[in-house]
Every structure is written in C-alpha cells, then in structure tokens.
N, C-alpha and C positions, 0 to 999 in steps of 0.2 A: 477569336474567342479562346480563352484560356482552357486547355484540355483538362479532363477529369484528372488525368495522372499528375499534371502540373500543380493543380490546386491541392491534391492530396499530399504531393511531395512537400509543398510549402508549409501546409498545416502540420505535418509530422515533424519537419525540420524545426519548427518554432516550438513544439511541444516535447521534443525528445530531450532526455537528460543529457547533461554535459559533464565533463570532468573538471569543471572550475570549482573553486572553494565555495562552500555555503555555510552560513552560520546557523547552527542547529538550535532548536527550542523544544526537543522532545524530552519529556520527563522520564524518570527511571522506570516508572510503571509501563509507559508506552514502549520503551525500548525493550523491556522484558517481554511484553506481549508480541512484539514483532519477532523476536527470536523464538519464542515458544511456538508461534504459528509456523515459522520458517521451517523447522526441522521436525515438527510433528506431522510427518508425512509418510506415505506408504513406502517410499524407497527405503527410508530408514528402518521402518518396521520390517520389510523384507530382508534387510541386511541381517537382522537378528535370527532369521530362519536359516542362515548359513551355518550357524554355530552348533545347533543341536540336531542329532545326538553325537556329533563329532567330539565335543568336549562336554564334560559334566555340567548339568544345568546350574548348579550353585557356582561353580567355577566361572561359567559364562557371565552370570549376573555380576559377579565381582569384577571381572575384566571390563565389562561394559561401563560400570561406574568408574573405575580407575582410569581407563583410557579416555573416557569423556571428560573427566576433570582435568587431566593433563592437557588434553587437546584444547579445552575451553581456555586454559591459561595462555596458550599461544594466540588463540582467537581474540581474546580481550586486549592482549598486549599490542597486537597490530591494530585492532580497532580503536584503541586510545590514540594512536597517531592521527587517524582520521578525525576524531573529535577535536584534537588540538590544532589541526591545520585546515580542516574542512574539506580535505581531498579524499576521493574514493581510492581504494586499494591499489589498482593498476596505475593511477597517476602518481601514487607515492613511490612506486618502484623507480621513478626517475631519480629519486634521492640517492640510492646507492648504485644503480646501474647506469645512470646517465640518461639524457633526453632521448638518444637514439637506442642506447642499450636496453632500456625498458621495453623495447618492442619484443625482446626475447620472452620475458614472463607474459607479456600481453598476448603473444602468439600462442604460448603454452596454455594460457587461460581460455582462449577461444577454442582450442582443440578439446580441452576438458569439458567446457560447457556444451560443445557439440555432442560429445560422448554422452553427457548427462541427458541431453535432449533426446538422443536415440533411445537410451534406456527407459526414459519416462514414456516415450511414445509406444514402446513395446509393451510396457506394463499396462498402459491405458488400453492398447489394443487387446491384450489378454483378458482384462476386466470386462470390456465391451463384448468380446467374443463369448465369454462365459454367460453373460446376460442374454444375448441373442440366441445362443445355441440351446439355452435352457427353454426358451420360448418356441423357437422355430425349428431347431435341429441343424440349422446352417452354421458352419464353423469355418473361419478363415482368419486366423490371428494376423497374418501379414496384411491383408486387405484392411482390417479394422485399425491396425496400427498406422497405415498410411492415411486413412480417413481422420484419425485422431490428430495426427501431426499436422495435416492440412488445416484443420480447424484451429489448432494451436498457432500456426503461423498467421492466420487471419486475425485472431484475437491479439497477438503480439503487435501487429500493425495498427489495428483499429481500437482495440478494447483493453489494453493492458492495465490502464488505470482503474477500470471497473473491476477487473479480476483481482488486482491488488487489494481492493476493498472487501471483496467477498472471501478472500483466501483465509483469513482468520476464522470464518465460520465453518469452513470445511475442516480446519484444525480442530475446532470444538466438536465437530461430528466424530472425528477420529478419536478424540479424547473420550467421548461418550462410548464409542465402540470398545475402546481399550478397557474401560471400567466393566463393560458387559463380558468381554472375553475373559478378563482376570477372574470375574465372579464365576462364570461357568467352568473355567478350567480348574480352579481350586476348590470349587464345590464338588466337582466330579472326581478329581484325583488329589491326593494330599501332596504337600511339598516334598515329603519323603519319596513318594512315587516318582515325582519329576526328577529328583536327585538320583534315583536308582535306574534311570533310562540307560540301557547298555550302549557303549559306543561300538561302532563298526570295527572289525578286526584290523583294517588298515585305514584309519581315518585320515582324511585330507587336511583337516584343521588341527593345529596344535594351539595350546594356550598362547604361545608367543604370536602366532599368526592372527588369532582372534584379536589380541590386543593391538596389533598393528592395523587391522582393518578398522577397528573402533577409532583409533587415533587418526587414521587416514580420512575418515569421515569428517573429523573436525578440521583437518587440514583442508579438505575440499570446500568446507563452508568458510574458511578464513579468507578466501579470495573475495568474499562479500562483506567481511567484517567492517572495514572502514567505510564501504558504501552505505551501510546501515548506520553505523555509530557516528558518522560525521553529522547526523541530524540530532545527536544527544545534546542536551542542554549544558552538560558538564562531563568531565572525564569520569567522575564518580558514577553518574547516571549511566553512562555507557558501559563501564566496566562491570558494575553490579547487575545491571539489567541484562547485558548480553551474557555474562557468566551464568547467572541463574536460569535465565530463559533457555539458553542453549543446553545446559546440563540437564534440566528437567525434561525438555522435549526429547532429547536423545535417549536418555535412560528410560523414559516411559516407552518411547516407540520401539527401540531395540529389544528391551525386555519383553514387550508385548509380542514381538516376532518370535523370539525364543520360546515364550510360553505357548503361543499358538501351534508352533511346529511340534513342541513337546506333547501337547494335547492330541495332535494327530497321531503321533507315534503310539502313545498310550492307548488311544482308541483303536489301534490296529491298522491304521492307514499307512501309506507310503509317504516318507519324508522327502518330498521334492522341493529342494531349497529355492528361494527366489522365484517362486511361482505363485501368482495371486490365486489361482483356482484351488491350490492345495490348502490354503488357510481360509478361503471363502466358503468352501463346501460344507464344513462343519458348522458355520455360523450363519449361513443364509445369504440370499441374493442381495439383501440391503447392504451388506458389507461390500459386495461387488460394485454396487452403484456409488458408494462412498469412496472406494478406491478410484473408480473412474473419474469422479468429479475432482477429488483431491490431486490426482496426478495431472489432470489437464490444467488445473489452476497453477500448480507449481511449475509445469513445463512452459506455460505461457510466459511466466516471469523469467525462466532460464533463457528462452529464446530472446526476449526483449533485452535481457542483460547482456547476451552475447552480441547482439547488434549495437548496443550502446558502447560496449568495449571497443568494437571495431571502428565506429565512426569517430571516437575520441582518442584513437591510438596515438596520434601525433598532435602535440599542442599547437594551437594557432592555425590548423588546417583541417577542419572537420569534413569528413565524407558526407554525402547525402544519405539520410536515414533510409528512405524508401528503397532505392536500388540495393543498398547493402542488405536490408531486411529480405527483399525478394531473393537475392542470390544465396544468402545463408539459409533462407527457408526452403529453397529447392534442395539444397544439400542435406538439410535435416530430414526432409520428407524421404528422399532416396535412402539415406542411412537408416531410417526406421524399418526397413525390410531386413536388415542384417541381424536376424535373431540369434545368431551365434554369439553375439556380444554378451547376451545374458549368461551364457555358460563361462564367460571369462570375466565376470563381474569383479572377482577378487583381484585379478591381474589389473583390471581398470583402476581400482582403488589404490593398489600399490604403486601404479604409474603416477597417480596424482601425488602421492607422497614423495616419490622420487623426484618429481618436477618442482614441487612447491614447498616441501619442508625446508630444503636449503634456501629457497627464495625468502621465506619468512625469517629464517635464522639471520640472514644477511640484512634484511630490513630492520630487524630489532637491534642488531649490533650497530648499524649505521646511524640510526636515529637516536637511540638512547646512550650510546657509548662514544662513538666517533664524532658525530655532529652535536651531541649534547642537546638535542632538541631544536637546533638551529636550522630549520628549513624555512627559508625566506622566499620572497617573491620570484627569485631566479628560477625556482622549480616550475613556474608557469611560462617561462620563455621558450619559444620554439628553437632558439639556438643561442650560443654564448652563455656566459654566466658561470656560477660555481658548479652547476651540474652538467656542464658540457664535457668536462674531463678531457679525454683524447678523442677529438673528432665526434663527440657526443656519446662516447662509451667509456665506462669505467672497467678497464680490462681486469683489475683486481677482483671486482665483484663477479664478473662473468666467469673468471677462472675458478673462483671459490664455488660458485654455483655448479660448474661443470664437474668438479671433483665430488661435491656432495651428491649429485644426481647419479654419477657412476657408481659411487659407493653404495648408495641406496639400492640400486639395481643388483649389484654384486652380492650384497648381504641378503637380498631377498631371494635370488634365484641360483646364484652360483655357489656361494658358501652361506647358506641360510643360517641366521643367528637365532638362538632359541627364544629371545625376547623381541624379535622383530627388527626391521631395518630403519624404521622412521626415526626413532630417538637417537640411535648412534649417528645417522646421517645429519641429523639436525645439529647434534653436539659438535661433530667434527667440522661442519661448515661454519658454525658459530665461532669456534676457536680459530680456524684457519683464516677467516675474513678479519677477525679481531687482530690477529698476529700481523697480517700483511698490511693492515691499514692503520696500525697503532701510531705510526710516525706522523699521520695526518690528523691525529685526534685534536679536537678543539679543546683548548685549555679552559679551566674555570668550572663552576658547578653546572649541573644540569638546569638550563634556563630556557624553556621553550619560547621561540619567537611568538610575537603576537599572531593572532588568527589571520590566515592568508586572505580571508574575505575582506579584512580591513586593509591589508596591503594592496589589495586589487583596487580599492576605492581611492587610493592616494594618486 
C-alpha cells in the first residue's frame, strides 16, 4: 500500500511550479493588481517607521517616491525579459552567468528569501503576541513566532494556492487601514506639525541611507519580477502593470509607516521602529489582526517561492518538492527565534542590494545589449549550448558580480557614500560587464527570439 508520505509527495511534485517557459495571458489590469497586492504588506509599512524622526517627514516622503520610481525601473526592465521568454527570474540568470554559474544568484536568493521568512515570522509573532497579551496577559513573542512559522510551512505545503487567492483581500484590508490611519493622523496633527518633528541629536538614518533602503526594497522584489511578469499577455501589460502597481503599493505602504510613527511621536509616545505594537497601539487591536493575517499570507508565498527556487535550481534534474519543503521549513522555524535580526533589518536590506543590484545590472546588459534579446532554447538545456560558457560558468559575469557586491559593501559600511551604495554599485557593475563582454556582442538590431514556450514545443 502506498504510504501517506509517498502519495503527498507525488501530488505536490505534480502541482509544484517549475522553471520552464510559460505563455502568459494576464491583462495589464491583472498584473497591476498582482503587484499592488504583493507589496501592500506590513513589512513595507514597517520599513517606513525606520525613517521618522531620524529624517524630516517631508524629505522622507520625497525619498520614498524617488527611490521607489528608480527601483521600479529596474524591476520592470528585468520583468520584461520574463514576459518575452516565459522564464522566471532565477532561470534567466543562466543567460549571463551560465547554466552552473546561475547557482550563485540562486543560492543568494534562497538566503534572502529565508531571511525574509524569518522577519515575517517574527512580525506575525509580535502581532499575535499583542493580541493574546491584551486578552490574557500572557506574553511570549518567540513562542508565537515559532507557532506562526509552523503554520506557514504547513500552508506552503498544503495550501499555497488558496493563500495566493485570498492575499489580495488582505492587501485590500491594509489599504482600508491606510485610509483610516491617514485620516486620523492628519485630522489630529497638521502636515506642518509632522514636518516640524525634531530629529534626534545623533540620527542613525541619513537621507542617503533612507534612499538606499527604499531602493533596496525594490531590488528585493525584483527577484520575483520575471516570475510574475512572465504571465503577462504582452511586454506593455507587464511593464505598465508592474510599474504602476509596485510604485503605488510601495509609496502608500511606506508613507503610511512614516505617518504612523510620526503620529506616535506627536502624541508623546516612544518611536520604536519596525515594531508592530508601536503602530498598533494608537489605532486598535483590529490593526494587529490585519497585520497578523497579512504577514502570514505573504510569508506562506515566500516559503513556497523559496522551495520552488531550490527544486528548480538545475535544469533537467528537479529535486523532490516535499523533502525540500520539510528541510527548508525546519530551518525557517528555527530561524524565527532569532529576534535580533529585527534590529539588523537595515543591514539585511543593504545586504540584499549588495548581492542583487549587481546581478540585475548584469542581466540587463546581457539580454538587452550583449545578446540583443537572443535567448534561445539553449537556456533550457542542462549542459552544453550557448550558455555553457566555460564548464557551465561565465567567469566574466561572476567576476563583475563579485566586484559590484564588494563595492556595494564597502560604500555602505567602510566608506559610506552620502547618496547610498546601491546606485553606484549598479552603475559600476553595468559598465564593467559591458566593457568585458563587448567583444562578444551580437551584431544587428535588438530582435528578441520567439517565446521559449514555442521553442519547447518544437
């Protein structure tokens, strides 16, 4: 008799997403709603609480808008490659890095997703702890974080499709709460009072660091840009839908966080950044419930995406979904107890930029300039072909990525730049990879190959 484990393993293996090309049929409006829901989440809201009162309220809003627009430009440019080829982001890294070299950004992506999973579990635990403590007096954030992450792992294995369907409704709840908080905040205090909030004598955040964190948020979402946009009906639908959806959701959510923490300060409270209880207390327990549900839904998709990335890391040889999910799930549950990560959230975001801003610079140069849109069926091969390079690795791309990542770290921590490290690291990596790869540039105009889903059918 087939065991329960074996039956579940086979069912999940047949239903799990793969990294093969798909032909999309989503409209502009549907892509817009996907991106609007994706980042209209509590983690983005709480990121906005990091900036006030460290930097002036008006300056923060301007930096949020500017950083989001610039980051969205990178996001939609990478996402458009997914629309044209049908491949998700990590599969596309085989183009510049090689079939085996792509395992470097894949590994970095898994580390980043695991970190996001831990952060989300902690936030869900804090929100649940606030609710339980208000009713019973019992308080244990670590215990509740472990419980929340255990539920998330179970949902990622059994119910991610259902969670994906209801996640937009949680985003709608957050949007309604945003309207309420903005109304309460600006009915109580004028914009001039928000602008006059005094900064601490020795602020941690500078305008440059605020801009860098906002941009890093976009970079962290770009790892999923082609995953979502490969389902778009056309490049235009993907670019406009993702650009508008991401920009609106991020500006609303981050500005909401900055407004909420400003309201706390003006009301005489203590501004504790990235703490759900700090912004929940003035606005009621219903906000805590919304935070809990939103974070749980988002984290379920993060864990599912992490597992999908791992099982599809090597073309032609998929790992089993269930054992990978269980192994990564156990690690995510253990990591949910490391609450010190919340105090290092800025470092976490800067690390994302250091690892992935150079990756996306290389991907953009390779597809649009060097290969001129010519990503053919060879990118689906487990070995050999145009994307095998030297033993499966494009050493030029790896070297350019290493230089960009090191510079991003140096400019963030050793010799901090007043305008942040992400943009300079991106530009340097872009130019470096262009320079070393120019001799291999495909001649002729930019002419994308036909969709890879059609190549696969030949």
